[in-house]
C-alpha positions in Angstrom: 0.0 0.0 0.0 1.1 3.6 -0.7 0.6 6.5 1.6 -0.4 9.9 0.2 3.2 11.2 -0.2 4.4 8.1 -2.0 1.3 8.2 -4.2 1.9 11.8 -5.1 5.6 11.2 -5.9 4.5 8.7 -8.5 1.4 10.5 -9.8 3.0 13.9 -10.1 6.1 12.4 -11.7 4.0 10.8 -14.3 1.8 13.8 -14.9 4.8 16.2 -15.0 5.3 15.2 -18.7 1.7 15.6 -19.6 0.3 18.8 -21.3 -3.2 18.1 -20.0 -4.4 20.8 -17.5 -5.8 18.1 -15.2 -2.4 16.5 -15.0 -0.8 19.8 -14.3 -3.2 20.3 -11.4 -1.8 17.2 -9.8 1.8 18.4 -10.3 0.9 21.8 -8.7 -0.7 20.0 -5.7 2.4 18.0 -5.1 4.5 21.1 -5.3 2.3 22.8 -2.7 2.8 19.9 -0.4 6.6 20.2 -0.9 6.8 16.7 -2.5 9.7 16.0 -4.9 8.2 13.7 -7.5 10.0 10.8 -9.3 11.6 11.2 -12.7 10.2 9.2 -15.5 11.2 8.0 -19.0 9.5 6.3 -22.0 6.5 8.7 -21.6 3.6 8.0 -24.0 0.3 9.9 -24.2 -2.7 8.0 -25.4 -5.1 10.6 -26.8 -8.4 10.8 -25.0 -7.5 8.0 -22.5 -4.4 8.7 -20.5 -0.6 8.3 -20.3 2.0 5.6 -19.8 5.6 5.8 -18.6 8.3 4.1 -16.6 8.9 5.5 -13.1 12.5 5.7 -12.0 13.0 4.9 -8.4 16.1 2.8 -8.3 14.3 0.5 -10.8 12.1 0.9 -13.8 8.4 0.2 -13.1 5.5 0.6 -15.6 3.0 3.3 -14.6 -0.4 4.1 -16.1 -2.7 7.0 -15.5 -6.0 7.8 -17.1 -9.7 7.2 -17.3 -11.8 4.0 -16.9 -11.3 3.0 -20.5 -7.5 3.3 -20.1 -7.6 1.0 -17.0 -9.8 -1.6 -18.7 -7.7 -1.6 -21.8 -4.6 -2.5 -19.7 -6.5 -5.1 -17.5 -6.3 -3.0 -14.3 -8.8 -4.0 -11.7 -10.7 -0.9 -10.5 -13.8 -2.5 -8.9 -12.9 -1.4 -5.4 -13.0 2.3 -6.3 -15.8 2.4 -8.9 -18.5 3.6 -6.5 -16.2 6.4 -5.2 -15.3 7.4 -8.7 -19.0 7.6 -9.6 -19.7 9.9 -6.6 -16.8 12.2 -7.6 -18.1 12.4 -11.1 -21.6 13.3 -10.0 -20.1 16.2 -8.0 -18.4 17.5 -11.2 -15.0 16.1 -10.6 -13.0 14.1 -13.1 -11.6 10.8 -11.6 -8.2 9.8 -12.7 -7.0 6.3 -12.0 -3.3 5.5 -11.3 -1.8 2.0 -11.7 1.7 1.0 -10.7 3.3 -2.2 -11.8 0.0 -3.6 -13.1 -2.0 -2.7 -10.0 -4.3 0.1 -9.0 -2.6 2.3 -6.4 -5.0 5.2 -6.1 -7.6 7.6 -7.5 -7.3 11.3 -7.9 -10.2 13.7 -8.6 -9.6 17.0 -10.4 -12.3 19.6 -11.1 -12.0 22.0 -14.0 -12.4 25.6 -12.7 -15.1 27.4 -14.6 -13.4 30.5 -15.9 -14.6 33.9 -15.0 -17.0 35.2 -17.6 -17.8 31.8 -19.1 -21.4 31.8 -18.0 -21.8 35.4 -19.3 -20.2 34.5 -22.6 -22.5 31.4 -23.1 -25.6 33.5 -22.2 -24.6 36.1 -24.8 -24.0 33.5 -27.5 -27.4 31.9 -26.8 -29.1 35.4 -26.9 -27.4 35.9 -30.3 -29.3 32.8 -31.6 -26.2 30.5 -31.5 -26.6 26.9 -30.2 -23.8 26.2 -27.7 -22.6 22.6 -27.5 -20.0 21.2 -25.1 -17.7 18.5 -26.4 -15.6 16.8 -23.8 -13.8 13.6 -23.0 -15.0 13.6 -19.4 -17.5 11.0 -18.3 -21.2 11.7 -18.7 -21.9 12.4 -15.0 -19.1 15.0 -14.7 -20.0 16.6 -18.1 -23.7 16.9 -17.2 -22.9 18.6 -13.9 -20.7 21.2 -15.6 -23.3 21.6 -18.4 -26.0 22.5 -15.9 -23.7 25.0 -14.1 -22.7 27.0 -17.2 -25.9 26.7 -19.1 -24.9 25.2 -22.5 -27.7 23.9 -24.7 -26.4 20.3 -24.8 -23.4 18.2 -24.0 -21.6 15.4 -25.9 -19.4 13.6 -23.4 -16.8 10.8 -23.4 -15.6 11.7 -26.9 -12.2 10.9 -28.4 -10.4 13.6 -30.4 -11.5 12.0 -33.6 -15.1 12.0 -32.3 -14.9 15.7 -31.8 -13.9 16.1 -35.4 -16.7 13.7 -36.4 -19.3 15.7 -34.5 -18.2 19.0 -36.2 -18.5 17.3 -39.6 -21.9 16.0 -38.6 -23.2 19.5 -37.7 -21.7 20.9 -41.0 -23.5 18.1 -43.0 -26.8 19.4 -41.5 -26.0 22.8 -42.9 -24.7 24.4 -39.7 -21.9 26.9 -39.7 -19.7 25.7 -36.8 -17.2 27.7 -34.7 -15.1 25.5 -32.3 -13.4 27.0 -29.2 -10.6 24.8 -27.7 -7.2 24.9 -26.1 -5.9 21.3 -25.8 -4.1 18.8 -28.0 -7.3 16.8 -28.3 -9.1 19.8 -29.7 -6.7 20.3 -32.6 -8.5 18.0 -35.2 -11.9 19.7 -34.5 -10.3 23.2 -34.7 -9.0 22.3 -38.1 -12.2 21.1 -39.6 -14.5 23.7 -38.1 -15.6 26.6 -40.2 -14.0 28.9 -37.7 -11.4 27.5 -35.2 -10.9 29.6 -32.1 -7.9 28.8 -29.8 -7.5 30.1 -26.3 -4.2 32.0 -26.1 -3.0 30.0 -23.0 -3.7 26.7 -24.8 -1.2 24.2 -26.3 0.9 25.1 -29.3 -0.8 22.6 -31.6 -4.2 24.0 -30.8 -3.0 27.5 -31.5 -1.5 26.5 -34.8 -4.7 24.6 -35.8 -7.0 27.6 -35.2 -8.1 30.5 -37.4 -8.4 32.9 -34.5 -6.3 33.0 -31.3 -7.7 34.8 -28.3 -5.0 36.6 -26.4 -6.5 36.0 -23.0 -8.1 32.9 -21.5 -11.5 34.5 -21.4 -14.4 33.1 -23.3 -16.0 36.5 -23.5 -13.4 37.4 -26.1 -15.0 34.9 -28.4 -18.2 36.9 -28.1 -16.3 40.0 -28.9 -14.7 38.4 -31.9 -18.2 37.4 -33.2 -19.5 40.9 -32.7 -16.4 42.5 -34.3 -16.7 40.1 -37.3 -20.4 41.1 -37.8 -19.4 44.8 -37.6 -16.7 44.2 -40.2 -19.0 42.4 -42.6 -21.7 45.1 -42.1 -19.1 47.8 -42.8 -17.9 46.0 -45.9 -21.4 45.7 -47.3 -22.0 49.4 -46.6 -18.8 50.4 -48.4 -19.7 48.2 -51.4 -23.2 49.7 -51.5 -22.1 53.3 -51.5 -19.1 52.7 -53.8 -21.5 51.1 -56.3 -24.0 54.0 -56.1 -21.2 56.5 -56.3 -19.8 54.9 -59.4 -23.1 54.3 -61.1 -23.8 58.0 -60.8 -20.2 59.3 -61.2 -18.9 57.3 -64.2 -21.7 58.3 -66.6 -21.3 62.0 -65.6 -17.5 61.8 -66.1 -18.1 60.1 -69.5 -20.3 63.1 -70.6 -23.8 61.8 -70.0 -25.0 65.3 -69.0 -23.5 67.0 -72.1 -26.6 66.2 -74.3 -28.9 67.5 -71.5 -27.4 70.7 -70.3 -24.0 70.9 -72.0 -22.1 70.0 -68.8 -18.8 68.2 -69.1 -16.5 67.2 -66.2 -12.8 68.1 -66.4 -10.2 65.4 -66.0 -9.0 67.0 -62.8 -12.4 67.1 -61.3 -13.1 63.5 -62.3 -9.8 62.4 -60.6 -10.7 64.4 -57.5 -14.2 62.8 -57.4 -12.6 59.3 -57.7 -10.2 60.1 -54.9 -13.1 61.3 -52.7 -14.7 58.0 -53.2 -11.7 56.2 -51.7 -11.5 58.7 -48.9 -15.2 58.0 -48.0 -14.7 54.3 -48.0 -11.6 54.4 -45.9 -13.2 56.9 -43.5 -16.2 54.6 -43.0 -13.9 51.6 -42.4 -12.0 53.5 -39.8 -15.2 53.8 -37.7 -14.3 50.2 -36.7 -11.6 51.6 -34.5 -14.3 52.8 -32.1 -15.6 49.2 -31.7 -15.9 48.4 -27.9 -14.7 45.0 -26.8 
């Protein structure tokens, strides 16, 4: 049996190589306790399931961490903690199983902190007529608890990275225009296939490189601002095209001498050039109004 300190030495050592925020939470907890975790090698991340490695503590021992599927796949007996894991999931926490040398040694529960402004952002998106869907690899109980807290329309849980991509394609096949917001490695495929991929600035490098838009702060409200700014830009473009079209429909025939046969008026070349330049000034001035856009 392992006590808490021994467990954290192994768990934090394994998670120290992971880029997943839940794993980083375990590492941070060990640091707060002043625990020096073990070094590891042969690290391997299994997307959507967990991680494997060898823990170095005088000898090399196989170590596994991850979700229920990861444990079952590696024939790890988790019956003794299943009820506890279910209780943790119902309270909105994500249970992470840890196995050492082929045997379960402990269970850690980590809860995602709902970022400031997330509820407000989701409310604004819904008020804009946008359906908000949460895609997550967490188990159904944990996902539903979070869904109820933040108010998204529906939740699709226990999805693998390729499943996220598949869900995006399924929505697009139904004629939906899809924007995907993500920050992790598992989000990269979905960010790539979405009509608009939005990465959180504090996310992983692969998520940022897969996205069309990168939010500078880890604030979901910025995605609402990006949407509003995009709509303002499109409205401005349409306005510029409309007035430029009207201006040219009227101005070009006059410059070509259309009024000559009516009242003998002809436009000089210098006046025509000035009128054309004025058109550009008007369009640019109208576009500069976007500088007054409030985030």
